[in-house]
N, C-alpha and C positions, 0 to 999 in steps of 0.2 A: 367778724372774721378779719376785717381790715386792721383792727386794733391788735389782733393776735399775730398777724403777719409782721406788723411793725415791731412788736415786742421781741420777735425772734431775730431782728436784724440790727438792733441798736445797742450801742454800749459806750459807756464813758470809762476812761481809765484814770488811774490815780497815782501820782508820785509824791512821794514825800522825799523830801531830801533827808530820808531817815534810813536807818539801818535796821533791816528785819532780822530778828534774832531767832524766831521760831518758824520753821517751815514744815507744815504737817505732811504734805505729800507732793509728789511731782507729777505734772500732767504735760500735755503737749498742745500747742496752739499754732495756728498758721497765719500768714499774712492774708488780708482780704483780697479776693480776686474780683473786686468791683470798686468803682470810684467812691471816694468819700469827700464830701464838701461840708465844711464847718463855717457857719456865719459868712458864707460866700467865698471862702478860701478852700481851694482844692488841695488835699493832702497828698504829698509824694512819699510813699512808704518805702520806696526802693532803696534810698540811701539815708533814711531817717535813723538817728541814733536810738530813738524810742518809737518804733513804728506802731501803728494800730495793729491789733491782733484779733483773730477770730477763734473763739473757744465755745464749743457746743452750739455752733451756728449763731453766736452772739458776738458783735463787734466790741472789742475792748479798747479803751482810750488811755494813753499814758498821762498821768496827772503830775506833770512836772510843774515848776513855778509858773512858767509862761502858759503852758497848755491848759492848766486848770483855770487860771485867771481869764484866759481868752473866752471861756464858756461861762464866766460868771460864777465860779466856784472857788472857795478857799479851803485849805486844809491846815490842820494843827496836829502835831505829834508830840507825845511825851511818854516816858517809860511808865509813868503811873496810870495814865488814862488811855493810852493807845492812840488810835487815829480818829480824828473828828473831821467830818466833811460838812460844810455849810454853804448854802446858796447866798450869794451877795447881790447878784443882778448887775454887777459892774464888770465890764470886759476890759482886758488889757490887749497888748499887741500880739500879733501872730508870730510864733517862733517854734520851729520843730526840729532844732538841733541836727542839721544835716551833716553827714560825714562823707568820706570818699570810699567807704567800704560798702559794697552791695550786700543787702540782706538776703538771707536764705528764705525759702518758702515755709519752713517749719522749724519751730523752736521749743525747747524745754522750758516750762514755766513752773512756778511753785505756788501752793495755796497756803497763805499765812494764817496764823491763829491768834494774832494780837487783837485786842478789843477795838471795835469799830462802831462809830455812831454817825448817822446821817441826819442832819437837821435836828439833832438832839435825840434821835431814836436809835436804840441799840440794835446792832446787826450781828446775828450769830453766823459767822462765816463757815462753820462746820456743817450747818444744815441748809445753807443757801443752794438753790439749784444752779445759780450762776454766781459763784463766790468771787471775791476779789482775788487777784493774782499778783505775783511779783515776777518781774523780768528785768534783767540788767540792773538789779537793786532799785527798781522803781515799782511803785504799787499801781496796778492797773484795775480800773473800776468798770463793772459791767453796766451799761445803760439799757435796761429793759424799760417797758412802759411805766412800770412802778416807779423807777428812779427818774427817768428822763422827763416824763410828763407830770406825774403826781408830786414828786419831790422838787424838781428843778424847773418845771414849767416850760419845757422846750417844745418847739414845733419840729417835727421830723417826718421824713417821707422816704420810701424806698421804691425805686423802679429799676427795671433792667437797663433802661436808657441812661439814667442819671446816677444810678447807684444809691448810696445812702446820703441824704441831705439833712443836716441838723442846723437849726437856728435857735439860739437862746433868746427868747422874746425881748427881755429887758436888758440884755447884755449889750448895750450900745455905748460907745465912747462919747462922752459929752464934751462940749466946748471947753469946760473948765479942765477936764482931763487932758485935752490937747495942749492947753496953755502950760500945764504942769510939765508935760513932756518937753515942751520947747524951752522951759526954764531950767531944765536939768543941767547938771554940771557937764563939763567937757568929757568926763569919764563915762564910758558905756560898758554894759555888761559883757564880760569875757568868758567866765567859767559857769559851771553848773551852780545852782543855788541851793542853800540849806536853810530850812525853816526851824526856828527855835524861839519859843516863848514870845510870840507876837512879832518877831523880826525875821527878815530874810537876809542871809549872809551870802555875799557874792563878790568875786574878784572883778574889778572893772579896770579898763585901760583907756588912756588918752592917745594911744598909738605908740607910745614909747615907754611909759611907766605903767606898773601894775600895782594896784592897792586893794586891800580888803575893805569892803563897805558893809554897813548895817542899814538896811532899809526897813523902816517901820511899816507895819500893816495899816496903821491909822495915821492919817495926815500926810501921807506921801513924803515923810521925812527921810532923807538919805544922809548918813554920817560916815565919814572915813574913820576906820578903826585905828590905824596907825600910819606912820610914814615909811614903814618897812616895805621893801619890794617883795610882793607875794604874787606869784603867777598862777598857783593852783593850790588846792588843799584837799584833804580827806577828813571825814568826820568820824570820831570815835567817842560815843557817849555824849557828854556835854563839852567836848573839846574839838577844836579844829586843828589839825596837824598840818604843818607846811614847812618848806625849806626857804631860807632867805640868807643871802650872803654866804658866810662860812659855817652856818649851823642849821639845825632843825629845831623848830619851835612849836609851841602849842598856845592856842587862844582859848581861855576859859570862858565859855558862853554864860556861865552864872556870874562870875566875878568881873568879866570884861577886862581880863588881864592877860598879857602875853609873857610866857616864860620860855627860856632856852632849855631844850631837852638834851641835846648832844651836839657835838661838832661833826662836820662832814668828814668821813674817812676816805671815801672813794669819790673824788671830784669828777670822774668820768661818767658817773651814773647820775642821771637827772631824776630825782624822786621827791615826793611830797614830804616824806618823813622816814625815819629809820627805827629799827627794832634792835636795841642793844641786848645781845645774848650773854655778854660777859667778856669773853676774849675775842669775839667776832661780832659782826654787824650784818643784819639783813636790811634791805631797802624796800620801801613801798612806793610804787609809781602812783601818781595821782589819777591819771586818766582811766586805766583799766583796773587799778588796785592790785596789780601783779607784784608778788614778793620776789626779790632777787637776792642772790648771794653777793658777797664782795667781788666776785669775778663776773657778775652780771648774769649768772645762770638763773633760770626760772625755778622757783620752789613750788611744789605741789601742782605740777602740770599747768601752772599759770592761773589757778583758781583765784578769784578776787579775795583780797584781804578784808576781814570783818573786824577783828579786834585781837589784842594780845594781852596776856596777863603774866606777870613775873612772880613766881613763888619760889623762894630760896634761890638755888642755882639753876632752876628750870624756868623755861618760858613756854607758855601755852599759846599757840596761834590758832585762831578760828577763821575758817574760810567760808565763802558762799558756796552753795551746792554747784557742782560741775561734774560732768561725766568723767570717769576714770581719775577722780581726785578724792582727797580726804576732806572730812568736815573739820577735824581737829588734829593738830600735831603738837608733840612735845619735844623741845630741844634742850640740850644741856648747855653749859656756858661756853663750850668749845664749838657750838654750832652743829653738833651731831644730833640727828633725830633719834630719840630713844623710844617713842611710841607714836602710832598713828591709827586713826579710826575714821570710818565714814559716818560716825555718830557724834553727838554733842558731848563734850566733857564738862562736868560741873562739880561743884563742891570740892575744889582742889585745896589740899592742906599738906604742909610739911609736918610730920610727926616723927621727931628724932631725926634719923638719917633717911627716912622713908617718905616718898611722895605718894599720897593717897588721893584718889579721885573716883568719881562715879561716871559710868557711861550711861547716857540716856537713850531710851528707845524712841522711835519716831512719835509715839503717842505721849511722850513726856514722862513715862514711868521709869523708875530705876531699873537698869538691866543687870549690872554687875559692878562690884567694887574692885579696883585695880590698885596695885602697889608697885612702885619702882624704887629700888634701893641704889 
């Protein structure tokens, strides 16, 4: 019975610094109404950018770069293989991304459908009683007895006095780890982290300058990518998009090369990158992923930008799910929206003077074929 009670109260969450493209359905989760202590650190959910959540009476934990490492777990994401979660037994420092905005008690979350493997074992998220969730573009992972004890070897307990207490048994920082931290360069982590092909990409600062770094998963190697001033970025596929100086640039994660995408049109707007529609430009802010017009007006009710594709004179912009907003929008070169839908647009082609595309249903099947002339 004790084991059963514990399994109803424990959960681990998961981020990847990845972009979730398929969201099967929308659910609702709440902030925990009890204390949570992880490896001796009490978690403050009130102002956390990625707070712990409770879904179906299970606590979910946000697996960002620091939060996953803190509990001795690493993640790896790719378009081909999906999400891989593995136990390492080595913990990093405690960091929960505090903000100045107070969190609500209840939030909308999504259930993703990408491939998932835990310690090499495939997980079918569609049939899981407690599936992985996504919230604020971060993957949240449920820690039931099955995952917390059997897969990750954690100790945990729940009482009304202390709330939820989790300790990862072997996740202890060794003396050699401390020495490595002391020998780090004067640059410290400043922005969110993206993981790609065994490396973590993060903007670091020495208090005055901001640079993009590549931190290797193996050997604790940290390498500065370039001398360009980079304060923030967003990720689109295998590229990091950012602004620097008088232009917008992209860093190719495969080739390790920086290319200039466009020049800054409106210097009054601070954004990570720009979307060139033809005769006009949209801007994408780095923090919230909000798309803005050249006048600084929010596009699509402020829904977070996911990706954009240019086909002929049309630009297709895809957004993260948000109440009262679209999933996909199509703009012409003058910046006029010619089509919008709350579903995903796929298989976009120019055939003569006609733009043809398919609208996808929530379950992934084709719904209808649309043409714009």
